[in-house]
N, C-alpha and C positions, 0 to 999 in steps of 0.2 A: 504494500500500500504506500503510495506516495503522498506528499503534502498536497492537500486540496482534493484528493481522491476520496470518494465516499465509499462506505462499505454497507453491506446488508445488516439488518437488525440481528439476524442469527449469528453473524460473525462478531458483532459488537457484544452480544450477550455472553460470548465465550471468554471475554476479558475479565481477569480477576483483579478488581480494583479495591484497594484497602486504604483507609485513612487513619490517621492517628496523630498523636502529639509526642514528639521526642522530648523527653525530660532530662536525659543524661547521655553524654557521649564519653566513652573511654577508649584508650588505645588498646589494641589487641596484638601484643608483641609475638604471640605464638603463631599467628597467621603466616602463611607462606608469602603472601603479597601484603603490602600495607593495607591495614583495615582498621575499622573502628567498631565498637560494640555500641549499638543504639538501644536505649531503653526508655 
């Protein structure tokens, strides 16, 4: 799908969207690539 292109409702319904509030961010030094732990 390209910018400006529309999709069908059935394809949109497959998208898993979640919302939340990040209250804390910590380094995750054990990760193989640079990462953070979000809570």
